[in-house]
N, CA, C and O atoms as CSV, one atom per row, in Angstrom:
chain,resi,resn,atom,element,x,y,z
A,1,MET,N,N,13.722,12.387,14.047
A,1,MET,CA,C,13.481,11.685,13.177
A,1,MET,C,C,13.706,11.639,11.984
A,1,MET,O,O,13.890,12.689,11.368
A,2,GLY,N,N,13.749,10.447,11.369
A,2,GLY,CA,C,14.337,10.476,9.793
A,2,GLY,C,C,13.528,9.790,8.846
A,2,GLY,O,O,12.757,8.863,9.094
A,3,ALA,N,N,13.652,10.070,8.253
A,3,ALA,CA,C,12.507,9.628,6.711
A,3,ALA,C,C,12.971,8.110,7.090
A,3,ALA,O,O,12.543,7.453,6.141
A,4,PHE,N,N,13.403,7.517,7.681
A,4,PHE,CA,C,13.885,6.333,6.862
A,4,PHE,C,C,14.887,5.388,8.486
A,4,PHE,O,O,15.900,5.642,9.138
A,5,SER,N,N,13.824,4.281,8.491
A,5,SER,CA,C,14.051,3.553,9.636
A,5,SER,C,C,14.789,1.963,8.517
A,5,SER,O,O,14.464,1.556,7.402
A,6,LEU,N,N,15.536,1.620,9.223
A,6,LEU,CA,C,16.570,0.036,9.406
A,6,LEU,C,C,17.241,-0.844,10.228
A,6,LEU,O,O,18.323,-0.811,10.814
A,7,TYR,N,N,16.196,-1.766,10.116
A,7,TYR,CA,C,16.918,-3.066,11.057
A,7,TYR,C,C,17.462,-3.884,10.377
A,7,TYR,O,O,17.577,-3.795,9.155
A,8,VAL,N,N,17.892,-4.832,11.097
A,8,VAL,CA,C,18.768,-6.259,10.719
A,8,VAL,C,C,18.822,-7.335,11.619
A,8,VAL,O,O,18.647,-7.450,12.832
A,9,ARG,N,N,19.050,-7.929,10.895
A,9,ARG,CA,C,18.585,-10.041,11.782
A,9,ARG,C,C,19.602,-10.169,11.793
A,9,ARG,O,O,20.111,-10.157,10.673
A,10,LEU,N,N,20.774,-10.416,13.254
A,10,LEU,CA,C,21.879,-11.405,12.814
A,10,LEU,C,C,21.306,-12.482,12.729
A,10,LEU,O,O,20.302,-12.903,13.304
A,11,SER,N,N,22.562,-13.335,11.327
A,11,SER,CA,C,22.804,-14.932,12.147
A,11,SER,C,C,22.813,-15.298,13.580
A,11,SER,O,O,22.911,-14.741,14.674
A,12,ASP,N,N,22.642,-16.699,12.995
A,12,ASP,CA,C,22.185,-17.695,14.419
A,12,ASP,C,C,24.030,-17.293,15.807
A,12,ASP,O,O,24.127,-16.887,16.965
A,13,ASP,N,N,25.386,-17.866,14.375
A,13,ASP,CA,C,26.649,-17.569,14.992
A,13,ASP,C,C,26.750,-16.100,15.392
A,13,ASP,O,O,26.770,-15.763,16.576
A,14,ALA,N,N,26.807,-15.311,14.472
A,14,ALA,CA,C,27.556,-13.768,15.144
A,14,ALA,C,C,27.538,-13.613,16.253
A,14,ALA,O,O,26.602,-13.784,17.034
A,15,VAL,N,N,29.292,-13.035,16.577
A,15,VAL,CA,C,28.829,-12.533,17.339
A,15,VAL,C,C,29.412,-11.368,18.542
A,15,VAL,O,O,29.954,-11.159,19.628
A,16,LEU,N,N,28.571,-10.672,16.895
A,16,LEU,CA,C,28.049,-9.140,17.567
A,16,LEU,C,C,27.363,-8.882,17.694
A,16,LEU,O,O,26.931,-9.038,16.552
A,17,ASP,N,N,26.154,-8.277,18.495
A,17,ASP,CA,C,25.921,-7.879,18.872
A,17,ASP,C,C,24.684,-6.621,17.709
A,17,ASP,O,O,25.277,-5.954,16.861
A,18,ALA,N,N,23.351,-6.478,17.798
A,18,ALA,CA,C,23.042,-5.187,16.501
A,18,ALA,C,C,23.481,-3.851,17.218
A,18,ALA,O,O,22.811,-2.908,16.796
A,19,GLU,N,N,24.214,-3.561,17.975
A,19,GLU,CA,C,25.120,-2.181,18.073
A,19,GLU,C,C,26.645,-2.449,17.951
A,19,GLU,O,O,27.265,-1.829,17.087
A,20,ASP,N,N,26.953,-2.868,18.334
A,20,ASP,CA,C,28.490,-3.350,16.844
A,20,ASP,C,C,28.253,-3.381,15.612
A,20,ASP,O,O,28.961,-2.853,14.754
A,21,VAL,N,N,27.081,-4.099,15.392
A,21,VAL,CA,C,27.429,-4.403,13.632
A,21,VAL,C,C,27.292,-2.791,13.058
A,21,VAL,O,O,28.091,-2.295,12.263
A,22,LEU,N,N,25.627,-1.799,13.871
A,22,LEU,CA,C,25.324,-0.433,13.339
A,22,LEU,C,C,26.423,1.005,14.085
A,22,LEU,O,O,26.025,2.162,14.217
A,23,ALA,N,N,27.595,0.574,14.409
A,23,ALA,CA,C,28.040,1.384,15.163
A,23,ALA,C,C,28.899,2.791,14.598
A,23,ALA,O,O,29.151,3.969,14.853
A,24,SER,N,N,29.160,1.510,13.486
A,24,SER,CA,C,29.783,2.456,12.347
A,24,SER,C,C,29.496,3.333,11.326
A,24,SER,O,O,30.154,4.230,10.798
A,25,HIS,N,N,27.967,2.737,11.084
A,25,HIS,CA,C,27.219,4.394,10.560
A,25,HIS,C,C,26.640,4.893,11.391
A,25,HIS,O,O,26.398,6.049,11.042
A,26,VAL,N,N,26.355,4.738,12.096
A,26,VAL,CA,C,25.909,5.916,13.419
A,26,VAL,C,C,27.189,6.927,12.847
A,26,VAL,O,O,26.941,7.416,11.745
A,27,ASP,N,N,28.514,7.304,13.440
A,27,ASP,CA,C,29.332,7.337,13.820
A,27,ASP,C,C,29.460,8.023,12.074
A,27,ASP,O,O,29.315,9.204,11.761
A,28,ALA,N,N,29.730,7.004,11.265
A,28,ALA,CA,C,29.789,7.554,9.691
A,28,ALA,C,C,29.116,8.922,9.167
A,28,ALA,O,O,29.628,9.655,8.321
A,29,HIS,N,N,27.556,9.200,9.979
A,29,HIS,CA,C,27.354,9.501,9.113
A,29,HIS,C,C,26.400,10.788,9.683
A,29,HIS,O,O,25.484,10.327,10.363
A,30,ASP,N,N,26.368,11.843,9.623
A,30,ASP,CA,C,25.436,12.661,10.229
A,30,ASP,C,C,24.017,12.960,10.602
A,30,ASP,O,O,23.514,13.791,11.359
A,31,SER,N,N,23.295,11.566,9.459
A,31,SER,CA,C,21.906,12.367,9.471
A,31,SER,C,C,21.775,10.944,10.022
A,31,SER,O,O,20.627,10.677,9.669
A,32,VAL,N,N,22.130,10.112,10.519
A,32,VAL,CA,C,22.149,8.170,11.028
A,32,VAL,C,C,21.769,7.612,12.386
A,32,VAL,O,O,22.352,6.533,12.493
A,33,SER,N,N,21.098,7.850,13.400
A,33,SER,CA,C,21.280,7.668,14.391
A,33,SER,C,C,20.530,6.469,15.046
A,33,SER,O,O,20.084,5.765,14.140
A,34,TYR,N,N,20.193,5.927,16.377
A,34,TYR,CA,C,19.836,4.956,16.807
A,34,TYR,C,C,18.181,4.479,16.482
A,34,TYR,O,O,17.396,5.341,16.089
A,35,GLU,N,N,17.918,3.659,16.594
A,35,GLU,CA,C,15.668,4.066,16.738
A,35,GLU,C,C,15.942,2.269,17.481
A,35,GLU,O,O,16.461,1.234,17.065
A,36,ARG,N,N,15.212,2.729,18.831
A,36,ARG,CA,C,14.362,1.314,19.260
A,36,ARG,C,C,13.417,0.681,18.751
A,36,ARG,O,O,13.190,1.104,17.618
A,37,ALA,N,N,12.720,-0.181,19.069
A,37,ALA,CA,C,11.634,-0.410,18.798
A,37,ALA,C,C,11.045,-1.453,19.578
A,37,ALA,O,O,11.956,-2.085,20.112
A,38,ASP,N,N,9.837,-1.945,19.902
A,38,ASP,CA,C,9.647,-2.849,21.026
A,38,ASP,C,C,8.959,-3.309,20.131
A,38,ASP,O,O,7.962,-2.772,19.649
A,39,ILE,N,N,9.706,-4.954,19.651
A,39,ILE,CA,C,9.383,-5.279,18.573
A,39,ILE,C,C,7.973,-7.145,19.539
A,39,ILE,O,O,8.147,-8.073,20.328
A,40,ASP,N,N,7.482,-6.902,19.175
A,40,ASP,CA,C,6.468,-8.120,19.430
A,40,ASP,C,C,7.012,-9.480,18.864
A,40,ASP,O,O,6.732,-9.713,17.688
A,41,ASP,N,N,8.131,-10.875,19.898
A,41,ASP,CA,C,7.944,-11.270,19.100
A,41,ASP,C,C,7.182,-13.033,18.880
A,41,ASP,O,O,7.980,-13.924,18.589
A,42,ASP,N,N,5.962,-13.336,19.009
A,42,ASP,CA,C,5.160,-13.724,19.324
A,42,ASP,C,C,4.442,-12.909,17.015
A,42,ASP,O,O,4.057,-13.635,16.099
A,43,ARG,N,N,4.552,-11.675,16.992
A,43,ARG,CA,C,4.100,-11.699,16.006
A,43,ARG,C,C,5.361,-11.589,15.280
A,43,ARG,O,O,5.473,-12.690,14.743
A,44,ASN,N,N,6.064,-11.099,15.059
A,44,ASN,CA,C,7.183,-11.285,14.747
A,44,ASN,C,C,8.361,-11.721,14.266
A,44,ASN,O,O,8.697,-12.815,14.720
A,45,ASP,N,N,9.126,-11.209,13.467
A,45,ASP,CA,C,10.657,-12.268,13.223
A,45,ASP,C,C,11.505,-11.855,14.844
A,45,ASP,O,O,11.882,-10.782,15.315
A,46,PRO,N,N,11.554,-13.194,15.322
A,46,PRO,CA,C,12.070,-12.601,16.760
A,46,PRO,C,C,13.896,-12.505,15.844
A,46,PRO,O,O,14.534,-11.486,15.582
A,47,GLY,N,N,14.131,-13.416,15.672
A,47,GLY,CA,C,15.558,-12.613,14.920
A,47,GLY,C,C,16.165,-10.850,14.612
A,47,GLY,O,O,17.303,-10.403,14.747
A,48,VAL,N,N,15.082,-10.259,14.229
A,48,VAL,CA,C,15.406,-8.966,13.746
A,48,VAL,C,C,15.822,-8.756,15.533
A,48,VAL,O,O,15.434,-9.402,16.506
A,49,SER,N,N,16.769,-7.566,15.432
A,49,SER,CA,C,17.308,-6.592,16.497
A,49,SER,C,C,15.722,-5.463,17.097
A,49,SER,O,O,14.714,-5.180,16.449
A,50,GLU,N,N,16.166,-4.996,18.780
A,50,GLU,CA,C,14.574,-4.310,18.434
A,50,GLU,C,C,16.254,-2.707,18.261
A,50,GLU,O,O,15.926,-1.776,18.996
A,51,THR,N,N,17.191,-2.500,17.778
A,51,THR,CA,C,17.583,-2.088,17.448
A,51,THR,C,C,18.237,-1.311,16.082
A,51,THR,O,O,19.372,-1.726,15.849
A,52,GLY,N,N,17.807,-0.369,15.220
A,52,GLY,CA,C,17.736,-0.578,14.490
A,52,GLY,C,C,18.189,1.114,13.943
A,52,GLY,O,O,18.111,1.991,14.803
A,53,LEU,N,N,18.587,1.461,12.713
A,53,LEU,CA,C,18.889,2.681,12.631
A,53,LEU,C,C,17.778,4.373,12.503
A,53,LEU,O,O,18.595,5.254,12.236
A,54,ASP,N,N,17.285,4.594,12.537
A,54,ASP,CA,C,17.146,6.380,12.219
A,54,ASP,C,C,18.227,6.891,11.087
A,54,ASP,O,O,19.422,6.840,11.376
A,55,ILE,N,N,17.754,7.452,9.619
A,55,ILE,CA,C,18.563,7.420,8.844
A,55,ILE,C,C,17.498,8.776,8.143
A,55,ILE,O,O,16.351,8.494,7.797
A,56,GLY,N,N,18.026,10.192,8.001
A,56,GLY,CA,C,16.841,10.863,7.434
A,56,GLY,C,C,17.836,11.555,6.015
A,56,GLY,O,O,17.822,12.743,5.691
A,57,ASP,N,N,18.626,10.484,5.352
A,57,ASP,CA,C,18.314,11.216,3.927
A,57,ASP,C,C,18.984,10.347,3.175
A,57,ASP,O,O,20.129,9.936,3.367
A,58,ILE,N,N,17.862,9.929,1.860
A,58,ILE,CA,C,18.546,8.968,0.907
A,58,ILE,C,C,19.390,8.183,0.563
A,58,ILE,O,O,19.334,7.040,0.111
A,59,GLU,N,N,20.662,9.256,0.942
A,59,GLU,CA,C,22.198,8.300,0.082
A,59,GLU,C,C,22.597,8.321,1.216
A,59,GLU,O,O,23.717,8.754,0.942
A,60,ALA,N,N,22.623,8.173,2.671
A,60,ALA,CA,C,23.861,7.840,3.582
A,60,ALA,C,C,22.363,6.532,3.628
A,60,ALA,O,O,22.722,5.428,4.039
A,61,PHE,N,N,21.019,6.634,3.289
A,61,PHE,CA,C,20.085,4.781,3.656
A,61,PHE,C,C,21.021,3.742,3.117
A,61,PHE,O,O,21.432,2.711,3.648
A,62,ALA,N,N,21.435,4.623,1.093
A,62,ALA,CA,C,21.446,3.898,0.607
A,62,ALA,C,C,23.698,2.561,0.771
A,62,ALA,O,O,24.122,1.406,0.780
A,63,SER,N,N,23.977,3.436,0.817
A,63,SER,CA,C,25.593,3.549,1.835
A,63,SER,C,C,25.148,2.651,3.263
A,63,SER,O,O,25.787,1.685,3.678
A,64,VAL,N,N,24.202,3.078,3.747
A,64,VAL,CA,C,24.300,1.616,5.148
A,64,VAL,C,C,23.678,0.223,4.177
A,64,VAL,O,O,24.157,-0.885,3.932
A,65,PHE,N,N,22.447,0.873,3.807
A,65,PHE,CA,C,21.722,-0.779,3.196
A,65,PHE,C,C,22.904,-1.255,2.732
A,65,PHE,O,O,23.414,-2.217,3.307
A,66,ALA,N,N,23.667,-0.532,1.379
A,66,ALA,CA,C,24.275,-1.240,1.088
A,66,ALA,C,C,26.137,-2.444,1.632
A,66,ALA,O,O,26.616,-3.337,0.934
A,67,ASP,N,N,26.498,-2.117,2.542
A,67,ASP,CA,C,26.954,-2.371,2.711
A,67,ASP,C,C,26.653,-3.311,4.289
A,67,ASP,O,O,27.448,-4.171,4.667
A,68,LEU,N,N,25.838,-3.081,4.786
A,68,LEU,CA,C,25.347,-4.268,5.319
A,68,LEU,C,C,24.511,-5.495,4.739
A,68,LEU,O,O,24.078,-6.422,5.424
A,69,LYS,N,N,24.367,-5.355,3.448
A,69,LYS,CA,C,24.127,-6.380,2.911
A,69,LYS,C,C,25.240,-7.332,2.032
A,69,LYS,O,O,25.001,-8.190,1.181
A,70,ASP,N,N,27.019,-6.676,2.757
A,70,ASP,CA,C,27.977,-7.384,1.945
A,70,ASP,C,C,28.902,-8.150,3.462
A,70,ASP,O,O,29.918,-8.835,3.570
A,71,THR,N,N,27.316,-7.249,5.000
A,71,THR,CA,C,28.355,-8.008,6.690
A,71,THR,C,C,28.075,-9.321,6.316
A,71,THR,O,O,27.061,-9.719,5.743
A,72,GLU,N,N,29.484,-10.261,6.844
A,72,GLU,CA,C,28.248,-11.529,6.643
A,72,GLU,C,C,27.903,-12.500,8.438
A,72,GLU,O,O,27.765,-13.716,8.572
A,73,ALA,N,N,27.847,-11.305,9.672
A,73,ALA,CA,C,26.534,-11.513,11.125
A,73,ALA,C,C,25.836,-10.611,10.241
A,73,ALA,O,O,24.981,-10.178,11.014
A,74,VAL,N,N,25.663,-10.130,9.309
A,74,VAL,CA,C,24.437,-10.359,8.791
A,74,VAL,C,C,23.086,-10.767,8.775
A,74,VAL,O,O,22.762,-10.485,9.929
A,75,GLU,N,N,22.427,-11.079,8.424
A,75,GLU,CA,C,21.926,-12.119,7.997
A,75,GLU,C,C,20.714,-11.700,6.593
A,75,GLU,O,O,20.774,-11.934,5.386
A,76,GLY,N,N,19.581,-10.936,7.520
A,76,GLY,CA,C,18.574,-9.265,6.928
A,76,GLY,C,C,18.558,-8.935,6.657
A,76,GLY,O,O,19.591,-8.908,5.987
A,77,ILE,N,N,17.485,-7.684,6.269
A,77,ILE,CA,C,18.088,-6.572,6.907
A,77,ILE,C,C,16.544,-5.773,6.662
A,77,ILE,O,O,16.461,-5.358,5.506
A,78,SER,N,N,15.288,-5.469,7.528
A,78,SER,CA,C,14.183,-4.659,7.354
A,78,SER,C,C,14.331,-3.237,6.996
A,78,SER,O,O,14.650,-2.397,7.837
A,79,LEU,N,N,14.087,-2.935,5.673
A,79,LEU,CA,C,13.671,-1.876,4.907
A,79,LEU,C,C,13.058,-0.761,5.816
A,79,LEU,O,O,13.321,0.407,5.526
A,80,TRP,N,N,12.362,-0.995,6.756
A,80,TRP,CA,C,11.320,-0.121,7.492
A,80,TRP,C,C,11.180,-0.418,8.205
A,80,TRP,O,O,11.219,-1.646,8.279
A,81,GLY,N,N,10.874,0.363,9.468
A,81,GLY,CA,C,10.634,-0.126,10.952
A,81,GLY,C,C,8.968,1.056,11.378
A,81,GLY,O,O,8.386,1.861,10.651
A,82,PRO,N,N,8.647,0.576,13.046
A,82,PRO,CA,C,8.012,2.243,13.431
A,82,PRO,C,C,8.116,3.252,13.599
A,82,PRO,O,O,7.600,3.936,14.483
A,83,GLY,N,N,9.253,3.730,12.249
A,83,GLY,CA,C,9.120,5.136,12.566
A,83,GLY,C,C,9.611,5.887,11.561
A,83,GLY,O,O,10.238,6.945,11.508
A,84,SER,N,N,9.290,5.296,10.957
A,84,SER,CA,C,9.619,5.539,9.263
A,84,SER,C,C,8.954,5.917,8.500
A,84,SER,O,O,8.017,5.222,8.106
A,85,GLU,N,N,9.225,7.339,7.935
A,85,GLU,CA,C,8.498,8.523,6.941
A,85,GLU,C,C,8.212,7.725,5.765
A,85,GLU,O,O,7.113,7.346,5.360
A,86,ARG,N,N,9.429,7.515,5.249
A,86,ARG,CA,C,9.341,6.819,3.597
A,86,ARG,C,C,9.440,4.923,4.205
A,86,ARG,O,O,9.490,4.344,5.291
A,87,TYR,N,N,9.421,4.401,2.215
A,87,TYR,CA,C,8.536,3.040,2.486
A,87,TYR,C,C,10.025,2.482,1.401
A,87,TYR,O,O,9.904,3.012,0.297
A,88,PRO,N,N,11.080,1.749,1.466
A,88,PRO,CA,C,11.439,1.575,0.208
A,88,PRO,C,C,11.984,0.060,0.073
A,88,PRO,O,O,12.469,-0.702,0.910
A,89,VAL,N,N,11.632,-0.122,-1.727
A,89,VAL,CA,C,12.052,-1.837,-1.838
A,89,VAL,C,C,13.483,-2.398,-2.610
A,89,VAL,O,O,14.235,-1.996,-3.498
A,90,GLU,N,N,13.395,-3.344,-1.885
A,90,GLU,CA,C,14.204,-3.596,-3.774
A,90,GLU,C,C,13.355,-4.045,-4.532
A,90,GLU,O,O,12.516,-4.857,-4.143
A,91,VAL,N,N,13.419,-3.560,-5.863
A,91,VAL,CA,C,13.908,-3.962,-6.654
A,91,VAL,C,C,14.106,-4.417,-8.530
A,91,VAL,O,O,13.930,-3.481,-9.310
A,92,TYR,N,N,14.350,-5.386,-8.950
A,92,TYR,CA,C,15.168,-5.466,-10.518
A,92,TYR,C,C,15.161,-5.046,-11.519
A,92,TYR,O,O,14.809,-5.761,-12.457
A,93,HIS,N,N,15.534,-3.760,-11.718
A,93,HIS,CA,C,16.196,-2.670,-12.549
A,93,HIS,C,C,14.860,-3.074,-13.155
A,93,HIS,O,O,13.744,-2.779,-12.728
A,94,TYR,N,N,15.188,-3.844,-14.286
A,94,TYR,CA,C,13.645,-4.719,-15.004
A,94,TYR,C,C,12.674,-4.289,-15.452
A,94,TYR,O,O,12.280,-3.871,-16.541
A,95,ALA,N,N,11.854,-4.611,-13.275
A,95,ALA,CA,C,10.571,-4.633,-13.232
A,95,ALA,C,C,10.308,-3.027,-13.186
A,95,ALA,O,O,9.116,-2.742,-13.310
A,96,LEU,N,N,11.389,-1.680,-12.997
A,96,LEU,CA,C,10.462,-0.353,-13.090
A,96,LEU,C,C,9.990,-0.595,-13.708
A,96,LEU,O,O,8.974,-1.174,-13.325
A,97,ARG,N,N,10.140,-0.464,-15.177
A,97,ARG,CA,C,9.210,0.055,-16.415
A,97,ARG,C,C,7.985,-0.990,-16.294
A,97,ARG,O,O,7.380,-1.039,-17.365
A,98,ASN,N,N,7.592,-1.603,-15.583
A,98,ASN,CA,C,5.620,-2.091,-14.556
A,98,ASN,C,C,5.288,-0.819,-14.182
A,98,ASN,O,O,4.225,-0.201,-14.240
A,99,LEU,N,N,6.199,-0.581,-13.854
A,99,LEU,CA,C,4.905,0.798,-12.663
A,99,LEU,C,C,4.541,2.010,-13.677
A,99,LEU,O,O,5.347,2.442,-14.501
A,100,SER,N,N,3.152,2.529,-13.501
A,100,SER,CA,C,1.712,3.292,-13.637
A,100,SER,C,C,2.804,4.464,-13.800
A,100,SER,O,O,3.706,4.716,-14.599
A,101,ASP,N,N,2.390,4.919,-12.905
A,101,ASP,CA,C,3.626,6.422,-12.297
A,101,ASP,C,C,4.946,5.949,-11.977
A,101,ASP,O,O,5.323,5.512,-10.890
A,102,PRO,N,N,5.333,6.027,-12.594
A,102,PRO,CA,C,7.371,6.343,-12.297
A,102,PRO,C,C,7.523,8.175,-11.693
A,102,PRO,O,O,8.531,8.089,-10.992
A,103,ASP,N,N,7.317,8.849,-11.661
A,103,ASP,CA,C,7.683,9.986,-11.285
A,103,ASP,C,C,6.294,9.493,-9.630
A,103,ASP,O,O,6.597,10.251,-8.708
A,104,ARG,N,N,5.270,8.699,-9.258
A,104,ARG,CA,C,4.897,8.713,-7.486
A,104,ARG,C,C,6.106,8.108,-6.833
A,104,ARG,O,O,5.918,7.410,-5.837
A,105,TYR,N,N,7.921,8.388,-7.500
A,105,TYR,CA,C,8.482,7.712,-7.234
A,105,TYR,C,C,9.887,7.721,-6.833
A,105,TYR,O,O,10.302,8.083,-7.934
A,106,GLN,N,N,10.578,7.649,-6.377
A,106,GLN,CA,C,12.104,7.577,-6.131
A,106,GLN,C,C,12.631,7.256,-6.453
A,106,GLN,O,O,12.059,6.289,-6.955
A,107,PHE,N,N,14.169,7.153,-6.855
A,107,PHE,CA,C,14.131,5.635,-6.812
A,107,PHE,C,C,16.923,6.123,-6.988
A,107,PHE,O,O,17.805,6.889,-7.376
A,108,HIS,N,N,16.581,4.804,-6.285
A,108,HIS,CA,C,17.968,4.770,-6.002
A,108,HIS,C,C,18.930,3.721,-6.739
A,108,HIS,O,O,18.856,2.552,-6.360
A,109,ALA,N,N,19.520,3.937,-7.411
A,109,ALA,CA,C,20.555,1.976,-7.846
A,109,ALA,C,C,21.392,1.570,-6.211
A,109,ALA,O,O,21.927,1.954,-5.171
A,110,ILE,N,N,20.972,0.557,-7.024
A,110,ILE,CA,C,22.987,0.002,-5.946
A,110,ILE,C,C,22.838,-1.064,-5.958
A,110,ILE,O,O,22.376,-1.714,-5.021
A,111,ASP,N,N,23.254,-1.568,-7.199
A,111,ASP,CA,C,24.057,-1.983,-8.034
A,111,ASP,C,C,23.828,-1.472,-9.413
A,111,ASP,O,O,23.407,-0.337,-9.638
A,112,ASP,N,N,24.249,-2.738,-10.733
A,112,ASP,CA,C,23.246,-3.194,-11.847
A,112,ASP,C,C,23.066,-3.581,-11.588
A,112,ASP,O,O,23.961,-4.426,-11.542
A,113,ARG,N,N,21.866,-4.045,-10.879
A,113,ARG,CA,C,20.362,-5.128,-11.438
A,113,ARG,C,C,19.774,-4.760,-9.882
A,113,ARG,O,O,19.156,-5.781,-9.583
A,114,VAL,N,N,19.637,-3.633,-8.533
A,114,VAL,CA,C,18.879,-3.826,-8.555
A,114,VAL,C,C,18.558,-2.150,-7.628
A,114,VAL,O,O,19.540,-1.880,-6.938
A,115,THR,N,N,17.937,-1.559,-7.568
A,115,THR,CA,C,17.542,0.101,-7.493
A,115,THR,C,C,15.917,-0.497,-5.734
A,115,THR,O,O,15.041,-1.276,-5.359
A,116,LEU,N,N,16.727,0.722,-5.455
A,116,LEU,CA,C,15.220,0.777,-4.356
A,116,LEU,C,C,14.575,2.042,-4.993
A,116,LEU,O,O,14.858,3.131,-5.493
A,117,LEU,N,N,13.747,1.395,-4.735
A,117,LEU,CA,C,12.576,2.036,-4.971
A,117,LEU,C,C,11.612,2.643,-4.023
A,117,LEU,O,O,11.071,1.772,-3.342
A,118,ILE,N,N,11.146,4.059,-3.702
A,118,ILE,CA,C,11.300,4.688,-2.338
A,118,ILE,C,C,9.644,4.961,-2.748
A,118,ILE,O,O,9.050,4.994,-3.825
A,119,CYS,N,N,9.219,5.138,-1.304
A,119,CYS,CA,C,7.381,5.361,-1.940
A,119,CYS,C,C,7.033,6.720,-0.998
A,119,CYS,O,O,6.995,7.633,-1.823
A,120,ASP,N,N,6.910,6.978,-0.391
A,120,ASP,CA,C,5.859,8.041,0.684
A,120,ASP,C,C,4.555,7.406,1.233
A,120,ASP,O,O,4.032,7.776,2.284
A,121,THR,N,N,4.312,6.909,0.832
A,121,THR,CA,C,3.333,5.591,1.809
A,121,THR,C,C,3.577,4.422,1.899
A,121,THR,O,O,4.380,3.779,1.223
A,122,PRO,N,N,2.629,3.915,3.083
A,122,PRO,CA,C,1.742,2.602,2.754
A,122,PRO,C,C,1.650,1.954,1.227
A,122,PRO,O,O,2.375,1.288,0.489
A,123,ALA,N,N,-0.003,2.695,1.186
A,123,ALA,CA,C,-0.274,2.360,-0.044
A,123,ALA,C,C,-0.171,2.347,-1.296
A,123,ALA,O,O,-0.717,1.789,-2.248
A,124,ALA,N,N,1.176,3.557,-0.984
A,124,ALA,CA,C,1.906,3.350,-2.916
A,124,ALA,C,C,3.536,2.296,-2.593
A,124,ALA,O,O,4.709,2.487,-2.913
A,125,LEU,N,N,3.193,1.753,-2.215
A,125,LEU,CA,C,4.580,0.786,-1.229
A,125,LEU,C,C,3.861,-0.255,-2.383
A,125,LEU,O,O,4.540,-0.748,-3.282
A,126,ARG,N,N,1.825,-0.627,-2.181
A,126,ARG,CA,C,1.708,-1.802,-1.870
A,126,ARG,C,C,1.398,-1.809,-2.896
A,126,ARG,O,O,1.133,-2.982,-3.155
A,127,GLN,N,N,1.167,-0.933,-4.131
A,127,GLN,CA,C,0.601,-0.246,-5.282
A,127,GLN,C,C,1.619,-0.337,-6.630
A,127,GLN,O,O,1.306,-0.459,-7.814
A,128,ALA,N,N,3.298,-0.204,-5.848
A,128,ALA,CA,C,4.106,-0.580,-6.292
A,128,ALA,C,C,4.530,-2.356,-6.779
A,128,ALA,O,O,4.555,-2.831,-7.915
A,129,LYS,N,N,4.684,-2.709,-6.090
A,129,LYS,CA,C,5.063,-3.889,-5.114
A,129,LYS,C,C,3.142,-4.490,-5.913
A,129,LYS,O,O,3.459,-4.890,-7.033
A,130,ASP,N,N,2.244,-4.593,-5.838
A,130,ASP,CA,C,1.431,-5.386,-6.858
A,130,ASP,C,C,1.458,-4.433,-8.865
A,130,ASP,O,O,0.556,-4.511,-9.699
A,131,GLU,N,N,2.626,-3.771,-8.989
A,131,GLU,CA,C,2.767,-3.520,-10.291
A,131,GLU,C,C,3.377,-3.717,-10.456
A,131,GLU,O,O,3.568,-3.629,-11.669
A,132,ILE,N,N,4.859,-4.376,-9.453
A,132,ILE,CA,C,6.249,-4.868,-10.555
A,132,ILE,C,C,5.547,-5.801,-10.423
A,132,ILE,O,O,4.915,-5.729,-11.477
A,133,GLY,N,N,4.819,-7.415,-9.453
A,133,GLY,CA,C,4.308,-8.351,-9.049
A,133,GLY,C,C,5.977,-9.028,-8.893
A,133,GLY,O,O,7.092,-8.623,-9.222
A,134,PRO,N,N,5.295,-10.621,-8.013
A,134,PRO,CA,C,6.422,-11.049,-7.139
A,134,PRO,C,C,8.477,-11.881,-8.061
A,134,PRO,O,O,9.457,-12.620,-7.965
A,135,ALA,N,N,8.170,-11.480,-8.360
A,135,ALA,CA,C,9.398,-11.834,-9.532
A,135,ALA,C,C,10.595,-10.690,-9.736
A,135,ALA,O,O,11.824,-10.634,-9.695
A,136,GLY,N,N,9.276,-9.675,-10.021
A,136,GLY,CA,C,10.260,-8.407,-10.628
A,136,GLY,C,C,11.245,-7.944,-8.743
A,136,GLY,O,O,12.392,-7.533,-8.568
A,137,LEU,N,N,10.183,-8.251,-7.749
A,137,LEU,CA,C,10.887,-7.515,-6.766
A,137,LEU,C,C,11.970,-8.102,-5.530
A,137,LEU,O,O,11.468,-8.392,-4.444
A,138,VAL,N,N,13.409,-8.261,-5.724
A,138,VAL,CA,C,14.478,-8.971,-4.450
A,138,VAL,C,C,13.779,-9.251,-3.517
A,138,VAL,O,O,12.903,-8.612,-2.935
A,139,GLU,N,N,14.290,-10.498,-3.341
A,139,GLU,CA,C,13.749,-11.439,-2.554
A,139,GLU,C,C,14.439,-10.747,-0.722
A,139,GLU,O,O,15.579,-10.371,-0.449
A,140,GLY,N,N,12.992,-10.832,0.337
A,140,GLY,CA,C,14.289,-9.761,1.853
A,140,GLY,C,C,14.359,-8.247,1.407
A,140,GLY,O,O,14.094,-7.528,0.443
A,141,GLY,N,N,14.801,-8.201,2.505
A,141,GLY,CA,C,14.171,-6.456,2.246
A,141,GLY,C,C,12.766,-6.336,3.007
A,141,GLY,O,O,12.785,-5.239,3.565
A,142,GLU,N,N,11.827,-6.842,3.213
A,142,GLU,CA,C,10.611,-6.590,4.018
A,142,GLU,C,C,10.394,-6.059,6.021
A,142,GLU,O,O,11.128,-6.447,6.930
A,143,ALA,N,N,9.396,-5.282,6.132
A,143,ALA,CA,C,9.410,-5.179,7.337
A,143,ALA,C,C,9.185,-5.736,8.281
A,143,ALA,O,O,8.097,-6.231,7.989
A,144,LYS,N,N,9.471,-6.151,9.559
A,144,LYS,CA,C,9.120,-7.562,10.449
A,144,LYS,C,C,8.721,-6.674,11.281
A,144,LYS,O,O,9.607,-6.270,12.035
A,145,PHE,N,N,7.561,-6.164,11.434
A,145,PHE,CA,C,6.805,-5.075,11.904
A,145,PHE,C,C,5.131,-4.805,11.833
A,145,PHE,O,O,4.651,-3.775,12.307
């Protein structure tokens, strides 16, 4: 099991299924494999596919995430899922200064505005989101599980 899980929500007019969209990432990275989740459509977003990615390292995770953000068929991305051991969230660079203990987290810049803030526990994720506040969080990227 990798440190990260990633699931996609495909647009209504997508002609590909999730495995078609994700296959190139499984082929391109040694630390990326498929992960399947039993998604309860009554509780969760029914547009999120049951097939996601299990990703072993931050470099591969950031690469896959950045590529999927620019993929036309992808409407949304869940940055963690049932297999996650680490919990990333998209944060605007300027909001990182609101963190009371930045040494508690790992960071990976996605572009000139957004950083992935990586937390080791759900409690650390909640604390980071509280400290950063809604204005500092990039919309989307929430888990659908």
